[in-house]
PDBQT receptor file of N, H, CA, C and O in Angstrom, charges set to zero:
ATOM      1  N   MET A   1     -13.553  26.295 -15.361  1.00  0.00    +0.000 N 
ATOM      2  CA  MET A   1     -13.686  24.893 -15.041  1.00  0.00    +0.000 C 
ATOM      3  C   MET A   1     -12.318  24.202 -15.118  1.00  0.00    +0.000 C 
ATOM      4  O   MET A   1     -11.632  24.290 -16.137  1.00  0.00    +0.000 OA
ATOM      5  N   SER A   2     -11.932  23.524 -14.052  1.00  0.00    +0.000 N 
ATOM      6  H   SER A   2     -12.489  23.453 -13.225  1.00  0.00    +0.000 HD
ATOM      7  CA  SER A   2     -10.626  22.880 -14.007  1.00  0.00    +0.000 C 
ATOM      8  C   SER A   2     -10.729  21.551 -14.735  1.00  0.00    +0.000 C 
ATOM      9  O   SER A   2     -11.815  20.979 -14.824  1.00  0.00    +0.000 OA
ATOM     10  N   PRO A   3      -9.611  21.047 -15.259  1.00  0.00    +0.000 N 
ATOM     11  CA  PRO A   3      -9.604  19.709 -15.865  1.00  0.00    +0.000 C 
ATOM     12  C   PRO A   3      -9.855  18.658 -14.806  1.00  0.00    +0.000 C 
ATOM     13  O   PRO A   3      -9.453  18.810 -13.653  1.00  0.00    +0.000 OA
ATOM     14  N   ALA A   4     -10.519  17.599 -15.205  1.00  0.00    +0.000 N 
ATOM     15  H   ALA A   4     -10.846  17.476 -16.142  1.00  0.00    +0.000 HD
ATOM     16  CA  ALA A   4     -10.852  16.521 -14.245  1.00  0.00    +0.000 C 
ATOM     17  C   ALA A   4     -10.059  15.283 -14.605  1.00  0.00    +0.000 C 
ATOM     18  O   ALA A   4      -9.722  15.053 -15.767  1.00  0.00    +0.000 OA
ATOM     19  N   ILE A   5      -9.768  14.493 -13.589  1.00  0.00    +0.000 N 
ATOM     20  H   ILE A   5     -10.042  14.680 -12.646  1.00  0.00    +0.000 HD
ATOM     21  CA  ILE A   5      -9.049  13.245 -13.767  1.00  0.00    +0.000 C 
ATOM     22  C   ILE A   5      -9.683  12.197 -12.849  1.00  0.00    +0.000 C 
ATOM     23  O   ILE A   5     -10.074  12.505 -11.724  1.00  0.00    +0.000 OA
ATOM     24  N   VAL A   6      -9.778  10.981 -13.329  1.00  0.00    +0.000 N 
ATOM     25  H   VAL A   6      -9.460  10.731 -14.243  1.00  0.00    +0.000 HD
ATOM     26  CA  VAL A   6     -10.258   9.858 -12.542  1.00  0.00    +0.000 C 
ATOM     27  C   VAL A   6      -9.057   9.113 -12.000  1.00  0.00    +0.000 C 
ATOM     28  O   VAL A   6      -8.168   8.739 -12.764  1.00  0.00    +0.000 OA
ATOM     29  N   LEU A   7      -9.013   8.891 -10.707  1.00  0.00    +0.000 N 
ATOM     30  H   LEU A   7      -9.736   9.195 -10.085  1.00  0.00    +0.000 HD
ATOM     31  CA  LEU A   7      -7.885   8.224 -10.080  1.00  0.00    +0.000 C 
ATOM     32  C   LEU A   7      -8.363   7.040  -9.294  1.00  0.00    +0.000 C 
ATOM     33  O   LEU A   7      -9.168   7.183  -8.374  1.00  0.00    +0.000 OA
ATOM     34  N   THR A   8      -7.873   5.855  -9.648  1.00  0.00    +0.000 N 
ATOM     35  H   THR A   8      -7.219   5.739 -10.395  1.00  0.00    +0.000 HD
ATOM     36  CA  THR A   8      -8.162   4.683  -8.819  1.00  0.00    +0.000 C 
ATOM     37  C   THR A   8      -6.975   4.453  -7.899  1.00  0.00    +0.000 C 
ATOM     38  O   THR A   8      -5.850   4.826  -8.232  1.00  0.00    +0.000 OA
ATOM     39  N   GLY A   9      -7.207   3.859  -6.775  1.00  0.00    +0.000 N 
ATOM     40  H   GLY A   9      -8.121   3.557  -6.504  1.00  0.00    +0.000 HD
ATOM     41  CA  GLY A   9      -6.136   3.615  -5.843  1.00  0.00    +0.000 C 
ATOM     42  C   GLY A   9      -5.707   4.854  -5.078  1.00  0.00    +0.000 C 
ATOM     43  O   GLY A   9      -4.582   4.926  -4.582  1.00  0.00    +0.000 OA
ATOM     44  N   ALA A  10      -6.591   5.819  -4.983  1.00  0.00    +0.000 N 
ATOM     45  H   ALA A  10      -7.504   5.761  -5.386  1.00  0.00    +0.000 HD
ATOM     46  CA  ALA A  10      -6.284   7.110  -4.367  1.00  0.00    +0.000 C 
ATOM     47  C   ALA A  10      -5.914   6.971  -2.883  1.00  0.00    +0.000 C 
ATOM     48  O   ALA A  10      -5.163   7.800  -2.370  1.00  0.00    +0.000 OA
ATOM     49  N   THR A  11      -6.414   5.961  -2.190  1.00  0.00    +0.000 N 
ATOM     50  H   THR A  11      -7.025   5.288  -2.608  1.00  0.00    +0.000 HD
ATOM     51  CA  THR A  11      -6.147   5.816  -0.774  1.00  0.00    +0.000 C 
ATOM     52  C   THR A  11      -4.847   5.108  -0.451  1.00  0.00    +0.000 C 
ATOM     53  O   THR A  11      -4.445   5.043   0.711  1.00  0.00    +0.000 OA
ATOM     54  N   GLY A  12      -4.189   4.578  -1.469  1.00  0.00    +0.000 N 
ATOM     55  H   GLY A  12      -4.516   4.631  -2.412  1.00  0.00    +0.000 HD
ATOM     56  CA  GLY A  12      -2.910   3.894  -1.295  1.00  0.00    +0.000 C 
ATOM     57  C   GLY A  12      -1.760   4.878  -1.112  1.00  0.00    +0.000 C 
ATOM     58  O   GLY A  12      -1.964   6.092  -1.141  1.00  0.00    +0.000 OA
ATOM     59  N   PHE A  13      -0.584   4.365  -0.928  1.00  0.00    +0.000 N 
ATOM     60  H   PHE A  13      -0.418   3.379  -0.904  1.00  0.00    +0.000 HD
ATOM     61  CA  PHE A  13       0.598   5.195  -0.723  1.00  0.00    +0.000 C 
ATOM     62  C   PHE A  13       0.898   6.029  -1.971  1.00  0.00    +0.000 C 
ATOM     63  O   PHE A  13       0.999   7.252  -1.867  1.00  0.00    +0.000 OA
ATOM     64  N   LEU A  14       1.041   5.420  -3.127  1.00  0.00    +0.000 N 
ATOM     65  H   LEU A  14       0.958   4.427  -3.212  1.00  0.00    +0.000 HD
ATOM     66  CA  LEU A  14       1.360   6.186  -4.350  1.00  0.00    +0.000 C 
ATOM     67  C   LEU A  14       0.164   7.042  -4.759  1.00  0.00    +0.000 C 
ATOM     68  O   LEU A  14       0.330   8.205  -5.126  1.00  0.00    +0.000 OA
ATOM     69  N   GLY A  15      -1.045   6.470  -4.697  1.00  0.00    +0.000 N 
ATOM     70  H   GLY A  15      -1.180   5.525  -4.399  1.00  0.00    +0.000 HD
ATOM     71  CA  GLY A  15      -2.225   7.223  -5.070  1.00  0.00    +0.000 C 
ATOM     72  C   GLY A  15      -2.463   8.498  -4.233  1.00  0.00    +0.000 C 
ATOM     73  O   GLY A  15      -2.909   9.524  -4.746  1.00  0.00    +0.000 OA
ATOM     74  N   SER A  16      -2.158   8.397  -2.969  1.00  0.00    +0.000 N 
ATOM     75  H   SER A  16      -1.796   7.564  -2.552  1.00  0.00    +0.000 HD
ATOM     76  CA  SER A  16      -2.370   9.576  -2.116  1.00  0.00    +0.000 C 
ATOM     77  C   SER A  16      -1.354  10.699  -2.478  1.00  0.00    +0.000 C 
ATOM     78  O   SER A  16      -1.713  11.876  -2.432  1.00  0.00    +0.000 OA
ATOM     79  N   HIS A  17      -0.148  10.364  -2.821  1.00  0.00    +0.000 N 
ATOM     80  H   HIS A  17       0.144   9.409  -2.858  1.00  0.00    +0.000 HD
ATOM     81  CA  HIS A  17       0.809  11.364  -3.258  1.00  0.00    +0.000 C 
ATOM     82  C   HIS A  17       0.420  11.943  -4.631  1.00  0.00    +0.000 C 
ATOM     83  O   HIS A  17       0.577  13.138  -4.879  1.00  0.00    +0.000 OA
ATOM     84  N   LEU A  18      -0.086  11.077  -5.510  1.00  0.00    +0.000 N 
ATOM     85  H   LEU A  18      -0.214  10.106  -5.309  1.00  0.00    +0.000 HD
ATOM     86  CA  LEU A  18      -0.552  11.520  -6.825  1.00  0.00    +0.000 C 
ATOM     87  C   LEU A  18      -1.756  12.472  -6.676  1.00  0.00    +0.000 C 
ATOM     88  O   LEU A  18      -1.871  13.471  -7.386  1.00  0.00    +0.000 OA
ATOM     89  N   CYS A  19      -2.616  12.139  -5.762  1.00  0.00    +0.000 N 
ATOM     90  H   CYS A  19      -2.523  11.327  -5.185  1.00  0.00    +0.000 HD
ATOM     91  CA  CYS A  19      -3.784  13.016  -5.453  1.00  0.00    +0.000 C 
ATOM     92  C   CYS A  19      -3.354  14.437  -5.122  1.00  0.00    +0.000 C 
ATOM     93  O   CYS A  19      -3.860  15.413  -5.676  1.00  0.00    +0.000 OA
ATOM     94  N   ARG A  20      -2.410  14.517  -4.203  1.00  0.00    +0.000 N 
ATOM     95  H   ARG A  20      -2.000  13.724  -3.753  1.00  0.00    +0.000 HD
ATOM     96  CA  ARG A  20      -1.903  15.826  -3.770  1.00  0.00    +0.000 C 
ATOM     97  C   ARG A  20      -1.279  16.599  -4.937  1.00  0.00    +0.000 C 
ATOM     98  O   ARG A  20      -1.509  17.798  -5.100  1.00  0.00    +0.000 OA
ATOM     99  N   ALA A  21      -0.496  15.897  -5.730  1.00  0.00    +0.000 N 
ATOM    100  H   ALA A  21      -0.309  14.924  -5.598  1.00  0.00    +0.000 HD
ATOM    101  CA  ALA A  21       0.172  16.562  -6.900  1.00  0.00    +0.000 C 
ATOM    102  C   ALA A  21      -0.847  17.040  -7.889  1.00  0.00    +0.000 C 
ATOM    103  O   ALA A  21      -0.704  18.135  -8.435  1.00  0.00    +0.000 OA
ATOM    104  N   LEU A  22      -1.871  16.260  -8.141  1.00  0.00    +0.000 N 
ATOM    105  H   LEU A  22      -1.987  15.372  -7.697  1.00  0.00    +0.000 HD
ATOM    106  CA  LEU A  22      -2.898  16.632  -9.123  1.00  0.00    +0.000 C 
ATOM    107  C   LEU A  22      -3.708  17.812  -8.610  1.00  0.00    +0.000 C 
ATOM    108  O   LEU A  22      -4.013  18.729  -9.374  1.00  0.00    +0.000 OA
ATOM    109  N   LEU A  23      -4.060  17.805  -7.337  1.00  0.00    +0.000 N 
ATOM    110  H   LEU A  23      -3.812  17.061  -6.716  1.00  0.00    +0.000 HD
ATOM    111  CA  LEU A  23      -4.783  18.938  -6.772  1.00  0.00    +0.000 C 
ATOM    112  C   LEU A  23      -3.921  20.225  -6.820  1.00  0.00    +0.000 C 
ATOM    113  O   LEU A  23      -4.413  21.311  -7.128  1.00  0.00    +0.000 OA
ATOM    114  N   ALA A  24      -2.670  20.064  -6.516  1.00  0.00    +0.000 N 
ATOM    115  H   ALA A  24      -2.271  19.182  -6.266  1.00  0.00    +0.000 HD
ATOM    116  CA  ALA A  24      -1.769  21.253  -6.594  1.00  0.00    +0.000 C 
ATOM    117  C   ALA A  24      -1.600  21.784  -8.001  1.00  0.00    +0.000 C 
ATOM    118  O   ALA A  24      -1.307  22.962  -8.202  1.00  0.00    +0.000 OA
ATOM    119  N   ALA A  25      -1.788  20.897  -8.986  1.00  0.00    +0.000 N 
ATOM    120  H   ALA A  25      -2.026  19.940  -8.823  1.00  0.00    +0.000 HD
ATOM    121  CA  ALA A  25      -1.657  21.323 -10.412  1.00  0.00    +0.000 C 
ATOM    122  C   ALA A  25      -2.982  21.867 -10.945  1.00  0.00    +0.000 C 
ATOM    123  O   ALA A  25      -3.062  22.290 -12.098  1.00  0.00    +0.000 OA
ATOM    124  N   GLY A  26      -4.015  21.858 -10.113  1.00  0.00    +0.000 N 
ATOM    125  H   GLY A  26      -3.950  21.515  -9.175  1.00  0.00    +0.000 HD
ATOM    126  CA  GLY A  26      -5.295  22.481 -10.511  1.00  0.00    +0.000 C 
ATOM    127  C   GLY A  26      -6.338  21.535 -11.038  1.00  0.00    +0.000 C 
ATOM    128  O   GLY A  26      -7.361  21.984 -11.554  1.00  0.00    +0.000 OA
ATOM    129  N   TYR A  27      -6.116  20.212 -10.927  1.00  0.00    +0.000 N 
ATOM    130  H   TYR A  27      -5.284  19.847 -10.507  1.00  0.00    +0.000 HD
ATOM    131  CA  TYR A  27      -7.119  19.255 -11.384  1.00  0.00    +0.000 C 
ATOM    132  C   TYR A  27      -8.209  19.044 -10.385  1.00  0.00    +0.000 C 
ATOM    133  O   TYR A  27      -8.008  19.205  -9.181  1.00  0.00    +0.000 OA
ATOM    134  N   THR A  28      -9.375  18.680 -10.885  1.00  0.00    +0.000 N 
ATOM    135  H   THR A  28      -9.538  18.548 -11.863  1.00  0.00    +0.000 HD
ATOM    136  CA  THR A  28     -10.467  18.153 -10.054  1.00  0.00    +0.000 C 
ATOM    137  C   THR A  28     -10.224  16.629 -10.048  1.00  0.00    +0.000 C 
ATOM    138  O   THR A  28     -10.184  15.996 -11.102  1.00  0.00    +0.000 OA
ATOM    139  N   VAL A  29     -10.067  16.070  -8.871  1.00  0.00    +0.000 N 
ATOM    140  H   VAL A  29     -10.099  16.584  -8.014  1.00  0.00    +0.000 HD
ATOM    141  CA  VAL A  29      -9.750  14.652  -8.775  1.00  0.00    +0.000 C 
ATOM    142  C   VAL A  29     -10.988  13.882  -8.337  1.00  0.00    +0.000 C 
ATOM    143  O   VAL A  29     -11.572  14.144  -7.286  1.00  0.00    +0.000 OA
ATOM    144  N   HIS A  30     -11.369  12.921  -9.178  1.00  0.00    +0.000 N 
ATOM    145  H   HIS A  30     -10.894  12.708 -10.032  1.00  0.00    +0.000 HD
ATOM    146  CA  HIS A  30     -12.451  11.967  -8.854  1.00  0.00    +0.000 C 
ATOM    147  C   HIS A  30     -11.788  10.692  -8.410  1.00  0.00    +0.000 C 
ATOM    148  O   HIS A  30     -11.096  10.045  -9.196  1.00  0.00    +0.000 OA
ATOM    149  N   GLY A  31     -11.986  10.318  -7.163  1.00  0.00    +0.000 N 
ATOM    150  H   GLY A  31     -12.548  10.843  -6.525  1.00  0.00    +0.000 HD
ATOM    151  CA  GLY A  31     -11.365   9.125  -6.651  1.00  0.00    +0.000 C 
ATOM    152  C   GLY A  31     -12.393   7.986  -6.445  1.00  0.00    +0.000 C 
ATOM    153  O   GLY A  31     -13.434   8.175  -5.817  1.00  0.00    +0.000 OA
ATOM    154  N   TYR A  32     -12.079   6.854  -6.970  1.00  0.00    +0.000 N 
ATOM    155  H   TYR A  32     -11.232   6.700  -7.481  1.00  0.00    +0.000 HD
ATOM    156  CA  TYR A  32     -12.888   5.675  -6.741  1.00  0.00    +0.000 C 
ATOM    157  C   TYR A  32     -12.278   4.872  -5.621  1.00  0.00    +0.000 C 
ATOM    158  O   TYR A  32     -11.059   4.716  -5.554  1.00  0.00    +0.000 OA
ATOM    159  N   ARG A  33     -13.125   4.356  -4.731  1.00  0.00    +0.000 N 
ATOM    160  H   ARG A  33     -14.116   4.483  -4.785  1.00  0.00    +0.000 HD
ATOM    161  CA  ARG A  33     -12.602   3.556  -3.635  1.00  0.00    +0.000 C 
ATOM    162  C   ARG A  33     -13.699   2.578  -3.178  1.00  0.00    +0.000 C 
ATOM    163  O   ARG A  33     -14.900   2.812  -3.316  1.00  0.00    +0.000 OA
ATOM    164  N   ARG A  34     -13.212   1.509  -2.646  1.00  0.00    +0.000 N 
ATOM    165  H   ARG A  34     -12.237   1.318  -2.534  1.00  0.00    +0.000 HD
ATOM    166  CA  ARG A  34     -14.131   0.556  -1.982  1.00  0.00    +0.000 C 
ATOM    167  C   ARG A  34     -14.471   1.155  -0.613  1.00  0.00    +0.000 C 
ATOM    168  O   ARG A  34     -13.681   1.883  -0.012  1.00  0.00    +0.000 OA
ATOM    169  N   MET A  35     -15.656   0.823  -0.154  1.00  0.00    +0.000 N 
ATOM    170  H   MET A  35     -16.298   0.231  -0.642  1.00  0.00    +0.000 HD
ATOM    171  CA  MET A  35     -16.061   1.345   1.137  1.00  0.00    +0.000 C 
ATOM    172  C   MET A  35     -15.182   0.834   2.283  1.00  0.00    +0.000 C 
ATOM    173  O   MET A  35     -15.158   1.426   3.362  1.00  0.00    +0.000 OA
ATOM    174  N   SER A  36     -14.468  -0.259   2.047  1.00  0.00    +0.000 N 
ATOM    175  H   SER A  36     -14.488  -0.741   1.171  1.00  0.00    +0.000 HD
ATOM    176  CA  SER A  36     -13.606  -0.792   3.074  1.00  0.00    +0.000 C 
ATOM    177  C   SER A  36     -12.196  -0.129   3.051  1.00  0.00    +0.000 C 
ATOM    178  O   SER A  36     -11.380  -0.392   3.934  1.00  0.00    +0.000 OA
ATOM    179  N   SER A  37     -11.923   0.711   2.060  1.00  0.00    +0.000 N 
ATOM    180  H   SER A  37     -12.586   0.924   1.343  1.00  0.00    +0.000 HD
ATOM    181  CA  SER A  37     -10.632   1.390   1.954  1.00  0.00    +0.000 C 
ATOM    182  C   SER A  37     -10.440   2.383   3.103  1.00  0.00    +0.000 C 
ATOM    183  O   SER A  37     -11.412   2.977   3.570  1.00  0.00    +0.000 OA
ATOM    184  N   ASP A  38      -9.225   2.567   3.553  1.00  0.00    +0.000 N 
ATOM    185  H   ASP A  38      -8.435   2.085   3.173  1.00  0.00    +0.000 HD
ATOM    186  CA  ASP A  38      -8.924   3.509   4.628  1.00  0.00    +0.000 C 
ATOM    187  C   ASP A  38      -8.413   4.806   3.995  1.00  0.00    +0.000 C 
ATOM    188  O   ASP A  38      -7.306   4.823   3.457  1.00  0.00    +0.000 OA
ATOM    189  N   PRO A  39      -9.187   5.883   4.045  1.00  0.00    +0.000 N 
ATOM    190  CA  PRO A  39      -8.790   7.171   3.452  1.00  0.00    +0.000 C 
ATOM    191  C   PRO A  39      -7.943   8.042   4.363  1.00  0.00    +0.000 C 
ATOM    192  O   PRO A  39      -7.786   9.232   4.092  1.00  0.00    +0.000 OA
ATOM    193  N   SER A  40      -7.397   7.490   5.428  1.00  0.00    +0.000 N 
ATOM    194  H   SER A  40      -7.525   6.523   5.649  1.00  0.00    +0.000 HD
ATOM    195  CA  SER A  40      -6.687   8.314   6.419  1.00  0.00    +0.000 C 
ATOM    196  C   SER A  40      -5.487   9.053   5.860  1.00  0.00    +0.000 C 
ATOM    197  O   SER A  40      -5.136  10.114   6.375  1.00  0.00    +0.000 OA
ATOM    198  N   ARG A  41      -4.837   8.523   4.812  1.00  0.00    +0.000 N 
ATOM    199  H   ARG A  41      -5.122   7.660   4.394  1.00  0.00    +0.000 HD
ATOM    200  CA  ARG A  41      -3.713   9.256   4.208  1.00  0.00    +0.000 C 
ATOM    201  C   ARG A  41      -4.150  10.599   3.572  1.00  0.00    +0.000 C 
ATOM    202  O   ARG A  41      -3.333  11.492   3.347  1.00  0.00    +0.000 OA
ATOM    203  N   LEU A  42      -5.438  10.704   3.299  1.00  0.00    +0.000 N 
ATOM    204  H   LEU A  42      -6.102   9.978   3.482  1.00  0.00    +0.000 HD
ATOM    205  CA  LEU A  42      -5.977  11.883   2.610  1.00  0.00    +0.000 C 
ATOM    206  C   LEU A  42      -6.821  12.724   3.535  1.00  0.00    +0.000 C 
ATOM    207  O   LEU A  42      -7.536  13.617   3.081  1.00  0.00    +0.000 OA
ATOM    208  N   ARG A  43      -6.750  12.454   4.821  1.00  0.00    +0.000 N 
ATOM    209  H   ARG A  43      -6.169  11.729   5.189  1.00  0.00    +0.000 HD
ATOM    210  CA  ARG A  43      -7.643  13.132   5.811  1.00  0.00    +0.000 C 
ATOM    211  C   ARG A  43      -7.678  14.665   5.628  1.00  0.00    +0.000 C 
ATOM    212  O   ARG A  43      -8.747  15.273   5.676  1.00  0.00    +0.000 OA
ATOM    213  N   ASP A  44      -6.498  15.283   5.417  1.00  0.00    +0.000 N 
ATOM    214  H   ASP A  44      -5.629  14.789   5.378  1.00  0.00    +0.000 HD
ATOM    215  CA  ASP A  44      -6.438  16.730   5.324  1.00  0.00    +0.000 C 
ATOM    216  C   ASP A  44      -6.936  17.311   4.010  1.00  0.00    +0.000 C 
ATOM    217  O   ASP A  44      -7.166  18.517   3.928  1.00  0.00    +0.000 OA
ATOM    218  N   ILE A  45      -7.110  16.485   2.970  1.00  0.00    +0.000 N 
ATOM    219  H   ILE A  45      -6.922  15.505   3.036  1.00  0.00    +0.000 HD
ATOM    220  CA  ILE A  45      -7.575  16.994   1.677  1.00  0.00    +0.000 C 
ATOM    221  C   ILE A  45      -8.845  16.296   1.187  1.00  0.00    +0.000 C 
ATOM    222  O   ILE A  45      -9.288  16.529   0.062  1.00  0.00    +0.000 OA
ATOM    223  N   THR A  46      -9.415  15.459   2.013  1.00  0.00    +0.000 N 
ATOM    224  H   THR A  46      -9.055  15.270   2.926  1.00  0.00    +0.000 HD
ATOM    225  CA  THR A  46     -10.560  14.665   1.568  1.00  0.00    +0.000 C 
ATOM    226  C   THR A  46     -11.729  15.533   1.103  1.00  0.00    +0.000 C 
ATOM    227  O   THR A  46     -12.473  15.127   0.210  1.00  0.00    +0.000 OA
ATOM    228  N   SER A  47     -11.902  16.694   1.677  1.00  0.00    +0.000 N 
ATOM    229  H   SER A  47     -11.297  17.024   2.403  1.00  0.00    +0.000 HD
ATOM    230  CA  SER A  47     -13.019  17.611   1.260  1.00  0.00    +0.000 C 
ATOM    231  C   SER A  47     -12.784  18.197  -0.118  1.00  0.00    +0.000 C 
ATOM    232  O   SER A  47     -13.716  18.733  -0.716  1.00  0.00    +0.000 OA
ATOM    233  N   ARG A  48     -11.571  18.113  -0.642  1.00  0.00    +0.000 N 
ATOM    234  H   ARG A  48     -10.814  17.678  -0.156  1.00  0.00    +0.000 HD
ATOM    235  CA  ARG A  48     -11.263  18.639  -1.969  1.00  0.00    +0.000 C 
ATOM    236  C   ARG A  48     -11.373  17.599  -3.039  1.00  0.00    +0.000 C 
ATOM    237  O   ARG A  48     -11.229  17.910  -4.221  1.00  0.00    +0.000 OA
ATOM    238  N   LEU A  49     -11.631  16.337  -2.648  1.00  0.00    +0.000 N 
ATOM    239  H   LEU A  49     -11.747  16.084  -1.688  1.00  0.00    +0.000 HD
ATOM    240  CA  LEU A  49     -11.725  15.220  -3.568  1.00  0.00    +0.000 C 
ATOM    241  C   LEU A  49     -13.171  14.916  -3.843  1.00  0.00    +0.000 C 
ATOM    242  O   LEU A  49     -14.025  15.168  -2.992  1.00  0.00    +0.000 OA
ATOM    243  N   CYS A  50     -13.469  14.388  -4.992  1.00  0.00    +0.000 N 
ATOM    244  H   CYS A  50     -12.776  14.183  -5.683  1.00  0.00    +0.000 HD
ATOM    245  CA  CYS A  50     -14.781  13.903  -5.349  1.00  0.00    +0.000 C 
ATOM    246  C   CYS A  50     -14.775  12.396  -5.256  1.00  0.00    +0.000 C 
ATOM    247  O   CYS A  50     -14.299  11.703  -6.155  1.00  0.00    +0.000 OA
ATOM    248  N   TRP A  51     -15.323  11.885  -4.128  1.00  0.00    +0.000 N 
ATOM    249  H   TRP A  51     -15.710  12.448  -3.397  1.00  0.00    +0.000 HD
ATOM    250  CA  TRP A  51     -15.288  10.456  -3.885  1.00  0.00    +0.000 C 
ATOM    251  C   TRP A  51     -16.464   9.755  -4.554  1.00  0.00    +0.000 C 
ATOM    252  O   TRP A  51     -17.579  10.275  -4.616  1.00  0.00    +0.000 OA
ATOM    253  N   HIS A  52     -16.175   8.560  -5.051  1.00  0.00    +0.000 N 
ATOM    254  H   HIS A  52     -15.270   8.138  -5.002  1.00  0.00    +0.000 HD
ATOM    255  CA  HIS A  52     -17.221   7.703  -5.645  1.00  0.00    +0.000 C 
ATOM    256  C   HIS A  52     -16.996   6.307  -5.132  1.00  0.00    +0.000 C 
ATOM    257  O   HIS A  52     -15.862   5.856  -4.968  1.00  0.00    +0.000 OA
ATOM    258  N   ARG A  53     -18.101   5.627  -4.882  1.00  0.00    +0.000 N 
ATOM    259  H   ARG A  53     -19.022   5.993  -5.015  1.00  0.00    +0.000 HD
ATOM    260  CA  ARG A  53     -18.047   4.225  -4.408  1.00  0.00    +0.000 C 
ATOM    261  C   ARG A  53     -18.064   3.278  -5.595  1.00  0.00    +0.000 C 
ATOM    262  O   ARG A  53     -18.722   3.531  -6.604  1.00  0.00    +0.000 OA
ATOM    263  N   LEU A  54     -17.347   2.212  -5.459  1.00  0.00    +0.000 N 
ATOM    264  H   LEU A  54     -16.813   2.006  -4.640  1.00  0.00    +0.000 HD
ATOM    265  CA  LEU A  54     -17.371   1.128  -6.498  1.00  0.00    +0.000 C 
ATOM    266  C   LEU A  54     -18.468   0.141  -6.095  1.00  0.00    +0.000 C 
ATOM    267  O   LEU A  54     -18.668  -0.080  -4.901  1.00  0.00    +0.000 OA
ATOM    268  N   PRO A  55     -19.161  -0.440  -7.018  1.00  0.00    +0.000 N 
ATOM    269  CA  PRO A  55     -19.229  -0.146  -8.444  1.00  0.00    +0.000 C 
ATOM    270  C   PRO A  55     -20.383   0.726  -8.802  1.00  0.00    +0.000 C 
ATOM    271  O   PRO A  55     -20.651   0.937  -9.984  1.00  0.00    +0.000 OA
ATOM    272  N   GLU A  56     -21.092   1.252  -7.803  1.00  0.00    +0.000 N 
ATOM    273  H   GLU A  56     -20.874   1.080  -6.842  1.00  0.00    +0.000 HD
ATOM    274  CA  GLU A  56     -22.376   1.973  -8.060  1.00  0.00    +0.000 C 
ATOM    275  C   GLU A  56     -22.249   3.246  -8.878  1.00  0.00    +0.000 C 
ATOM    276  O   GLU A  56     -23.185   3.602  -9.593  1.00  0.00    +0.000 OA
ATOM    277  N   GLU A  57     -21.140   3.934  -8.800  1.00  0.00    +0.000 N 
ATOM    278  H   GLU A  57     -20.379   3.645  -8.219  1.00  0.00    +0.000 HD
ATOM    279  CA  GLU A  57     -21.071   5.261  -9.409  1.00  0.00    +0.000 C 
ATOM    280  C   GLU A  57     -19.989   5.375 -10.502  1.00  0.00    +0.000 C 
ATOM    281  O   GLU A  57     -19.293   6.386 -10.594  1.00  0.00    +0.000 OA
ATOM    282  N   LEU A  58     -19.862   4.336 -11.316  1.00  0.00    +0.000 N 
ATOM    283  H   LEU A  58     -20.427   3.514 -11.242  1.00  0.00    +0.000 HD
ATOM    284  CA  LEU A  58     -18.794   4.366 -12.324  1.00  0.00    +0.000 C 
ATOM    285  C   LEU A  58     -18.940   5.475 -13.381  1.00  0.00    +0.000 C 
ATOM    286  O   LEU A  58     -17.932   5.932 -13.921  1.00  0.00    +0.000 OA
ATOM    287  N   GLU A  59     -20.114   5.897 -13.673  1.00  0.00    +0.000 N 
ATOM    288  H   GLU A  59     -20.932   5.526 -13.234  1.00  0.00    +0.000 HD
ATOM    289  CA  GLU A  59     -20.335   6.905 -14.695  1.00  0.00    +0.000 C 
ATOM    290  C   GLU A  59     -20.359   8.335 -14.138  1.00  0.00    +0.000 C 
ATOM    291  O   GLU A  59     -20.398   9.274 -14.932  1.00  0.00    +0.000 OA
ATOM    292  N   ALA A  60     -20.339   8.540 -12.865  1.00  0.00    +0.000 N 
ATOM    293  H   ALA A  60     -20.307   7.776 -12.220  1.00  0.00    +0.000 HD
ATOM    294  CA  ALA A  60     -20.497   9.840 -12.239  1.00  0.00    +0.000 C 
ATOM    295  C   ALA A  60     -19.546  10.969 -12.770  1.00  0.00    +0.000 C 
ATOM    296  O   ALA A  60     -20.024  12.068 -13.052  1.00  0.00    +0.000 OA
ATOM    297  N   PRO A  61     -18.247  10.721 -12.907  1.00  0.00    +0.000 N 
ATOM    298  CA  PRO A  61     -17.375  11.815 -13.341  1.00  0.00    +0.000 C 
ATOM    299  C   PRO A  61     -17.643  12.276 -14.777  1.00  0.00    +0.000 C 
ATOM    300  O   PRO A  61     -17.269  13.384 -15.162  1.00  0.00    +0.000 OA
ATOM    301  N   PHE A  62     -18.275  11.439 -15.537  1.00  0.00    +0.000 N 
ATOM    302  H   PHE A  62     -18.579  10.540 -15.225  1.00  0.00    +0.000 HD
ATOM    303  CA  PHE A  62     -18.538  11.762 -16.965  1.00  0.00    +0.000 C 
ATOM    304  C   PHE A  62     -19.800  12.570 -17.150  1.00  0.00    +0.000 C 
ATOM    305  O   PHE A  62     -20.050  13.073 -18.245  1.00  0.00    +0.000 OA
ATOM    306  N   ARG A  63     -20.605  12.708 -16.104  1.00  0.00    +0.000 N 
ATOM    307  H   ARG A  63     -20.401  12.299 -15.215  1.00  0.00    +0.000 HD
ATOM    308  CA  ARG A  63     -21.839  13.515 -16.170  1.00  0.00    +0.000 C 
ATOM    309  C   ARG A  63     -21.553  14.981 -15.891  1.00  0.00    +0.000 C 
ATOM    310  O   ARG A  63     -22.396  15.829 -16.183  1.00  0.00    +0.000 OA
ATOM    311  N   GLY A  64     -20.405  15.303 -15.340  1.00  0.00    +0.000 N 
ATOM    312  H   GLY A  64     -19.720  14.615 -15.103  1.00  0.00    +0.000 HD
ATOM    313  CA  GLY A  64     -20.083  16.664 -14.939  1.00  0.00    +0.000 C 
ATOM    314  C   GLY A  64     -20.512  16.894 -13.507  1.00  0.00    +0.000 C 
ATOM    315  O   GLY A  64     -21.279  16.120 -12.935  1.00  0.00    +0.000 OA
ATOM    316  N   LYS A  65     -20.010  17.959 -12.946  1.00  0.00    +0.000 N 
ATOM    317  H   LYS A  65     -19.386  18.589 -13.411  1.00  0.00    +0.000 HD
ATOM    318  CA  LYS A  65     -20.245  18.193 -11.517  1.00  0.00    +0.000 C 
ATOM    319  C   LYS A  65     -21.228  19.337 -11.347  1.00  0.00    +0.000 C 
ATOM    320  O   LYS A  65     -21.566  19.699 -10.220  1.00  0.00    +0.000 OA
TER     321      LYS A  65
């Protein structure tokens, strides 16, 4: 089981680069985003991320996958 991290702002400029670095380092990345956020910066890796919507799923990463 890989270590997990919760990342807010994953769809932004810095967050998208951090997402890539964390995935490359072997982390499972749980990204929180508003439904109005544009995930296009992560289009090529979106299937490797665990997306959660705000505010409905705040506890999801802590339940395990």
